[in-house]
DOKESE-850681 format. One record per residue (C-alpha): residue number from 1; residue in one letter; y, x, z. Coordinates in nm, 2 decimals. Layout:
! residues N
> seq, type, c2, c1, c3
> NUM, a, Y, X, Z
...
//
This chain:
! residues 373
> seq, type, c2, c1, c3
> 1, m, -2.19, -1.18, 6.01
> 2, l, -2.55, -1.22, 6.13
> 3, v, -2.62, -1.35, 6.47
> 4, a, -2.75, -1.01, 6.59
> 5, q, -2.43, -0.84, 6.47
> 6, r, -2.22, -1.10, 6.64
> 7, h, -2.41, -1.06, 6.97
> 8, e, -2.34, -0.69, 6.96
> 9, q, -1.97, -0.74, 6.90
> 10, l, -1.96, -0.99, 7.17
> 11, v, -2.12, -0.76, 7.42
> 12, r, -1.88, -0.48, 7.32
> 13, e, -1.58, -0.70, 7.37
> 14, l, -1.70, -0.80, 7.72
> 15, e, -1.77, -0.44, 7.82
> 16, a, -1.43, -0.32, 7.69
> 17, s, -1.25, -0.59, 7.90
> 18, a, -1.50, -0.62, 8.19
> 19, g, -1.51, -1.00, 8.12
> 20, l, -1.34, -1.26, 7.90
> 21, k, -1.30, -1.63, 7.87
> 22, v, -1.49, -1.83, 7.61
> 23, t, -1.16, -1.92, 7.43
> 24, d, -1.06, -1.55, 7.41
> 25, l, -1.40, -1.45, 7.27
> 26, a, -1.39, -1.73, 7.01
> 27, a, -1.05, -1.61, 6.89
> 28, r, -1.16, -1.25, 6.87
> 29, l, -1.48, -1.32, 6.68
> 30, n, -1.32, -1.60, 6.47
> 31, v, -1.60, -1.85, 6.56
> 32, s, -1.61, -2.18, 6.75
> 33, r, -1.62, -2.20, 7.13
> 34, a, -1.96, -2.38, 7.09
> 35, t, -2.10, -2.08, 6.90
> 36, i, -1.97, -1.84, 7.18
> 37, r, -2.13, -2.06, 7.45
> 38, r, -2.46, -2.06, 7.26
> 39, d, -2.44, -1.68, 7.21
> 40, l, -2.37, -1.63, 7.58
> 41, l, -2.67, -1.84, 7.68
> 42, d, -2.90, -1.63, 7.46
> 43, l, -2.75, -1.30, 7.58
> 44, e, -2.79, -1.41, 7.94
> 45, a, -3.15, -1.49, 7.88
> 46, e, -3.19, -1.13, 7.75
> 47, g, -3.02, -1.00, 8.06
> 48, r, -2.72, -0.85, 7.88
> 49, v, -2.44, -1.07, 8.02
> 50, t, -2.37, -1.29, 8.31
> 51, r, -2.21, -1.62, 8.25
> 52, v, -1.93, -1.73, 8.48
> 53, r, -1.72, -2.05, 8.48
> 54, g, -1.52, -2.04, 8.16
> 55, g, -1.65, -1.72, 8.03
> 56, a, -1.88, -1.42, 8.09
> 57, v, -1.89, -1.06, 8.22
> 58, p, -2.12, -0.77, 8.13
> 59, a, -2.46, -0.79, 8.31
> 60, t, -2.43, -0.43, 8.43
> 61, p, -2.12, -0.20, 8.47
> 62, h, -2.04, -0.01, 8.15
> 63, r, -1.94, 0.35, 8.16
> 64, a, -1.64, 0.45, 7.95
> 65, g, -1.72, 0.63, 7.62
> 66, q, -2.08, 0.49, 7.60
> 67, p, -2.08, 0.20, 7.35
> 68, s, -2.37, -0.05, 7.34
> 69, e, -2.66, 0.05, 7.13
> 70, p, -2.69, -0.18, 6.83
> 71, r, -3.01, -0.38, 6.79
> 72, p, -3.18, -0.38, 6.46
> 73, v, -3.16, -0.70, 6.25
> 74, v, -3.51, -0.63, 6.11
> 75, a, -3.82, -0.52, 6.30
> 76, p, -3.86, -0.14, 6.31
> 77, s, -4.13, 0.02, 6.10
> 78, a, -4.27, 0.21, 6.39
> 79, p, -4.20, 0.01, 6.71
> 80, p, -4.25, 0.17, 7.05
> 81, h, -4.51, -0.08, 7.15
> 82, a, -4.71, -0.13, 6.83
> 83, h, -5.02, -0.34, 6.79
> 84, p, -5.32, -0.14, 6.90
> 85, g, -5.49, -0.17, 6.56
> 86, p, -5.39, 0.03, 6.25
> 87, t, -5.03, -0.02, 6.14
> 88, s, -5.00, -0.29, 5.87
> 89, v, -4.86, -0.20, 5.53
> 90, h, -4.72, -0.55, 5.49
> 91, t, -4.36, -0.67, 5.46
> 92, l, -4.28, -1.03, 5.56
> 93, g, -4.03, -1.21, 5.35
> 94, l, -3.84, -1.45, 5.57
> 95, l, -3.64, -1.74, 5.42
> 96, v, -3.42, -1.95, 5.65
> 97, p, -3.13, -2.19, 5.58
> 98, s, -2.89, -2.03, 5.83
> 99, a, -2.83, -1.73, 6.05
> 100, h, -2.66, -1.95, 6.30
> 101, y, -2.76, -2.28, 6.47
> 102, y, -3.13, -2.33, 6.55
> 103, y, -3.28, -2.06, 6.33
> 104, p, -3.19, -1.74, 6.52
> 105, r, -3.46, -1.80, 6.78
> 106, i, -3.72, -1.86, 6.51
> 107, v, -3.61, -1.53, 6.35
> 108, a, -3.64, -1.36, 6.69
> 109, g, -4.00, -1.49, 6.72
> 110, v, -4.09, -1.35, 6.38
> 111, q, -3.93, -1.01, 6.48
> 112, a, -4.13, -1.00, 6.80
> 113, v, -4.47, -1.03, 6.62
> 114, a, -4.35, -0.79, 6.35
> 115, a, -4.28, -0.53, 6.62
> 116, e, -4.62, -0.59, 6.78
> 117, r, -4.81, -0.55, 6.45
> 118, g, -4.60, -0.27, 6.30
> 119, v, -4.47, -0.46, 5.99
> 120, r, -4.13, -0.48, 5.83
> 121, v, -3.92, -0.80, 5.79
> 122, v, -3.67, -0.88, 5.52
> 123, i, -3.46, -1.19, 5.54
> 124, g, -3.31, -1.43, 5.28
> 125, l, -3.05, -1.70, 5.37
> 126, s, -3.03, -2.01, 5.15
> 127, d, -2.72, -2.15, 5.32
> 128, y, -2.89, -2.50, 5.30
> 129, s, -2.88, -2.49, 4.92
> 130, y, -3.21, -2.58, 4.75
> 131, p, -3.14, -2.39, 4.42
> 132, n, -3.06, -2.09, 4.63
> 133, d, -3.41, -2.11, 4.78
> 134, t, -3.57, -2.01, 4.45
> 135, q, -3.34, -1.71, 4.40
> 136, q, -3.39, -1.59, 4.76
> 137, i, -3.77, -1.61, 4.72
> 138, q, -3.76, -1.41, 4.40
> 139, e, -3.54, -1.15, 4.56
> 140, l, -3.77, -1.13, 4.87
> 141, a, -4.07, -1.08, 4.63
> 142, a, -3.88, -0.81, 4.44
> 143, s, -3.80, -0.63, 4.77
> 144, g, -4.17, -0.58, 4.83
> 145, a, -4.26, -0.88, 5.04
> 146, t, -4.64, -0.92, 5.06
> 147, g, -4.62, -1.27, 5.22
> 148, l, -4.36, -1.53, 5.28
> 149, l, -4.24, -1.73, 5.59
> 150, v, -4.04, -2.02, 5.45
> 151, a, -3.80, -2.27, 5.61
> 152, s, -3.66, -2.42, 5.29
> 153, a, -3.32, -2.59, 5.25
> 154, t, -3.50, -2.92, 5.16
> 155, g, -3.55, -3.07, 5.50
> 156, h, -3.87, -3.13, 5.70
> 157, t, -4.07, -3.23, 5.39
> 158, l, -4.11, -2.97, 5.12
> 159, p, -4.10, -3.16, 4.78
> 160, r, -4.34, -3.11, 4.50
> 161, e, -4.13, -2.88, 4.28
> 162, p, -4.05, -2.60, 4.54
> 163, f, -4.41, -2.63, 4.68
> 164, e, -4.55, -2.57, 4.33
> 165, q, -4.31, -2.28, 4.28
> 166, l, -4.43, -2.12, 4.60
> 167, r, -4.79, -2.16, 4.49
> 168, a, -4.72, -2.03, 4.14
> 169, g, -4.55, -1.72, 4.29
> 170, g, -4.89, -1.58, 4.41
> 171, l, -4.78, -1.46, 4.75
> 172, p, -4.94, -1.61, 5.06
> 173, f, -4.69, -1.82, 5.25
> 174, v, -4.65, -2.02, 5.57
> 175, l, -4.40, -2.30, 5.61
> 176, m, -4.19, -2.31, 5.92
> 177, e, -4.05, -2.64, 6.05
> 178, r, -4.15, -2.78, 5.71
> 179, q, -4.46, -2.97, 5.58
> 180, p, -4.56, -3.02, 5.22
> 181, y, -4.49, -3.34, 5.03
> 182, d, -4.87, -3.40, 5.01
> 183, r, -5.02, -3.43, 5.36
> 184, y, -5.36, -3.33, 5.22
> 185, a, -5.24, -3.01, 5.05
> 186, p, -5.42, -2.70, 5.17
> 187, c, -5.09, -2.54, 5.30
> 188, e, -5.04, -2.36, 5.62
> 189, f, -4.74, -2.46, 5.83
> 190, v, -4.61, -2.44, 6.19
> 191, a, -4.37, -2.71, 6.29
> 192, t, -4.22, -2.89, 6.59
> 193, d, -4.36, -3.24, 6.66
> 194, h, -4.01, -3.40, 6.68
> 195, r, -4.16, -3.75, 6.70
> 196, q, -4.34, -3.64, 7.02
> 197, g, -4.01, -3.49, 7.15
> 198, a, -3.83, -3.82, 7.11
> 199, f, -4.12, -4.02, 7.26
> 200, g, -4.13, -3.79, 7.57
> 201, a, -3.75, -3.82, 7.62
> 202, v, -3.76, -4.20, 7.61
> 203, g, -4.06, -4.20, 7.84
> 204, h, -3.87, -3.98, 8.09
> 205, l, -3.58, -4.23, 8.09
> 206, r, -3.83, -4.52, 8.14
> 207, d, -3.98, -4.34, 8.43
> 208, l, -3.63, -4.32, 8.58
> 209, g, -3.61, -4.70, 8.58
> 210, h, -3.44, -4.77, 8.25
> 211, d, -3.59, -5.06, 8.05
> 212, r, -3.34, -5.03, 7.77
> 213, v, -3.28, -4.70, 7.59
> 214, g, -3.04, -4.63, 7.30
> 215, l, -3.05, -4.37, 7.02
> 216, f, -2.76, -4.18, 6.86
> 217, t, -2.83, -3.95, 6.57
> 218, n, -2.62, -3.76, 6.32
> 219, s, -2.80, -3.79, 5.98
> 220, s, -2.97, -3.45, 6.01
> 221, p, -3.31, -3.40, 5.85
> 222, t, -3.45, -3.44, 6.20
> 223, a, -3.30, -3.78, 6.25
> 224, p, -3.57, -3.99, 6.08
> 225, l, -3.85, -3.82, 6.28
> 226, l, -3.66, -3.88, 6.61
> 227, r, -3.62, -4.24, 6.52
> 228, e, -3.99, -4.28, 6.45
> 229, g, -4.07, -4.13, 6.79
> 230, y, -3.81, -4.34, 6.96
> 231, e, -3.93, -4.66, 6.80
> 232, a, -4.29, -4.57, 6.89
> 233, a, -4.19, -4.52, 7.25
> 234, v, -4.00, -4.85, 7.27
> 235, r, -4.32, -5.03, 7.14
> 236, h, -4.59, -4.84, 7.34
> 237, l, -4.39, -4.81, 7.67
> 238, g, -4.29, -5.18, 7.67
> 239, l, -3.92, -5.12, 7.66
> 240, a, -3.68, -5.40, 7.56
> 241, s, -3.61, -5.40, 7.19
> 242, g, -3.26, -5.42, 7.04
> 243, a, -3.09, -5.15, 7.23
> 244, p, -2.81, -4.98, 7.03
> 245, v, -2.92, -4.74, 6.76
> 246, l, -2.65, -4.56, 6.55
> 247, d, -2.65, -4.28, 6.30
> 248, s, -2.31, -4.13, 6.27
> 249, g, -2.34, -3.96, 5.93
> 250, r, -2.22, -3.62, 6.06
> 251, p, -2.12, -3.36, 5.95
> 252, r, -1.95, -3.55, 5.67
> 253, l, -1.74, -3.74, 5.91
> 254, g, -1.39, -3.63, 6.01
> 255, p, -1.30, -3.61, 6.38
> 256, e, -1.11, -3.94, 6.38
> 257, e, -1.40, -4.14, 6.23
> 258, a, -1.65, -3.96, 6.46
> 259, t, -1.45, -4.05, 6.76
> 260, r, -1.45, -4.42, 6.65
> 261, l, -1.82, -4.41, 6.62
> 262, y, -1.87, -4.25, 6.97
> 263, d, -1.65, -4.52, 7.12
> 264, r, -1.83, -4.79, 6.93
> 265, f, -2.17, -4.67, 7.05
> 266, i, -2.05, -4.65, 7.41
> 267, k, -1.91, -5.00, 7.39
> 268, e, -2.23, -5.14, 7.24
> 269, c, -2.44, -4.98, 7.51
> 270, l, -2.23, -5.12, 7.79
> 271, a, -2.22, -5.47, 7.63
> 272, d, -2.59, -5.47, 7.58
> 273, g, -2.68, -5.35, 7.93
> 274, t, -2.82, -5.02, 7.80
> 275, r, -2.76, -4.74, 8.05
> 276, a, -2.96, -4.45, 7.90
> 277, v, -2.96, -4.29, 7.56
> 278, l, -3.12, -4.01, 7.36
> 279, v, -2.86, -3.82, 7.16
> 280, h, -2.91, -3.58, 6.87
> 281, s, -2.76, -3.32, 6.88
> 282, d, -2.62, -3.13, 7.18
> 283, h, -2.28, -3.13, 7.02
> 284, d, -2.29, -3.51, 6.98
> 285, a, -2.40, -3.55, 7.34
> 286, i, -2.11, -3.33, 7.47
> 287, e, -1.86, -3.53, 7.25
> 288, l, -2.01, -3.86, 7.37
> 289, m, -1.97, -3.75, 7.73
> 290, r, -1.61, -3.65, 7.66
> 291, r, -1.53, -3.99, 7.52
> 292, m, -1.70, -4.16, 7.82
> 293, r, -1.46, -3.97, 8.05
> 294, s, -1.16, -4.09, 7.84
> 295, h, -1.28, -4.44, 7.92
> 296, g, -1.32, -4.37, 8.29
> 297, l, -1.70, -4.36, 8.27
> 298, r, -1.93, -4.10, 8.42
> 299, t, -2.26, -3.93, 8.34
> 300, p, -2.52, -4.03, 8.45
> 301, d, -2.38, -4.30, 8.67
> 302, d, -2.26, -4.53, 8.39
> 303, l, -2.47, -4.38, 8.11
> 304, a, -2.76, -4.14, 8.14
> 305, l, -2.79, -3.89, 7.86
> 306, i, -3.07, -3.67, 7.71
> 307, a, -2.97, -3.44, 7.43
> 308, y, -3.20, -3.31, 7.15
> 309, d, -3.20, -2.94, 7.05
> 310, d, -3.10, -2.76, 7.37
> 311, e, -2.88, -2.51, 7.20
> 312, i, -2.57, -2.55, 7.42
> 313, a, -2.68, -2.84, 7.64
> 314, a, -2.68, -2.63, 7.96
> 315, l, -2.32, -2.55, 7.91
> 316, a, -2.19, -2.91, 7.92
> 317, d, -1.96, -3.01, 8.21
> 318, v, -2.25, -3.22, 8.33
> 319, p, -2.55, -3.00, 8.23
> 320, l, -2.75, -3.20, 7.98
> 321, t, -3.11, -3.28, 8.02
> 322, a, -3.25, -3.18, 7.68
> 323, v, -3.55, -3.17, 7.45
> 324, a, -3.60, -2.81, 7.35
> 325, p, -3.79, -2.75, 7.02
> 326, p, -4.02, -2.44, 7.06
> 327, k, -3.81, -2.23, 6.82
> 328, h, -3.93, -1.89, 6.93
> 329, e, -4.29, -2.01, 6.93
> 330, i, -4.25, -2.14, 6.57
> 331, g, -4.16, -1.79, 6.46
> 332, t, -4.43, -1.62, 6.65
> 333, q, -4.71, -1.86, 6.55
> 334, a, -4.60, -1.86, 6.18
> 335, a, -4.59, -1.48, 6.17
> 336, r, -4.94, -1.45, 6.32
> 337, l, -5.09, -1.70, 6.08
> 338, l, -4.95, -1.51, 5.79
> 339, l, -5.05, -1.17, 5.91
> 340, d, -5.40, -1.29, 6.00
> 341, r, -5.44, -1.39, 5.64
> 342, l, -5.28, -1.08, 5.49
> 343, d, -5.49, -0.85, 5.71
> 344, a, -5.82, -1.03, 5.65
> 345, a, -6.09, -0.85, 5.44
> 346, d, -6.14, -1.17, 5.25
> 347, p, -5.82, -1.39, 5.28
> 348, s, -6.00, -1.68, 5.11
> 349, a, -6.24, -1.70, 5.41
> 350, v, -5.96, -1.76, 5.66
> 351, p, -5.94, -2.13, 5.73
> 352, v, -5.61, -2.31, 5.65
> 353, r, -5.43, -2.38, 5.98
> 354, q, -5.16, -2.64, 6.03
> 355, v, -4.99, -2.63, 6.37
> 356, l, -4.77, -2.89, 6.54
> 357, i, -4.61, -2.77, 6.87
> 358, q, -4.47, -3.02, 7.12
> 359, p, -4.11, -2.96, 7.24
> 360, r, -4.03, -2.92, 7.61
> 361, l, -3.81, -3.16, 7.82
> 362, i, -3.58, -2.95, 8.03
> 363, v, -3.44, -3.17, 8.31
> 364, r, -3.08, -3.11, 8.43
> 365, s, -2.82, -3.34, 8.57
> 366, s, -2.72, -3.58, 8.29
> 367, c, -3.03, -3.80, 8.31
> 368, g, -2.99, -3.88, 8.67
> 369, a, -3.33, -3.74, 8.78
> 370, a, -3.17, -3.55, 9.07
> 371, a, -3.00, -3.85, 9.21
> 372, r, -3.33, -4.05, 9.20
> 373, a, -3.54, -3.77, 9.36
//
């Protein structure tokens, strides 16, 4: 089930029952409670539901016999607020690794620009499988795509082989949250500056009075970039070196081993005198906070936390201060770059653009900023 479809089903369930708990919604849709919390956050931002403690209710009363209108998964070919110029004949082929965590907001950004410019979007999902990337790109081209927006399954650096395959395919393309293996390659991309995101988070904790800051990551492709930004912050901001740094290896870990690592990290922080940490991801920050409670510790009193991703950070028991990658903007900027080239009279005259966007730090309760204000 695509995210857009799940959102529609979730809204229908809420309207039919006038409100449900997160646990009930998770059981009805057969997904995790974390997924439901993230969906409710997105739907509340769209004004479609109102979150309440433990669940949600419809944003407006629903009249019996009038089901919710489904929202299209792809941009309409003739949107009501089309771009003032002539309608484009282009179709954007969109390749993403997942229709769930992280990427739905990027897809929404692409759809927003497609609606403005009057173009169609077709989507391929690689399910984080690199061989599947090639098949999906071929299918997108066969479906009539005139340009490609690519978030490959290969991590933040696109290796030589898939890069050369994209070039050999002949379709203009823009990478999203990816950069080519060769930093000097004339390749367009739009990506989050994750190093800067980590640097800013550590700087915020330093400004709150912490001279030792730890780092917990989970072996995701983003983890090496976060560590680079973290280490740069420790050096440039004059923080004490040697604070605990741990990569858990998730998602390969089982729950018991993960719990042992959370406990180990907490113990190392307390023994070292570290009272502030940056945690990737939201899930790990929430689990770390849960383990702290089991040891009689509190956030932010005993350990201040900043999460990285801001997918479900606001829904934690103690709302998590979080670094929020500009996911929607990644999609909008990438779509505009590609359409500018596709619509140009002479595409070769359009300069190659490479865009890094800094994440935002959203301050909530877990870092202790409110207590120090």
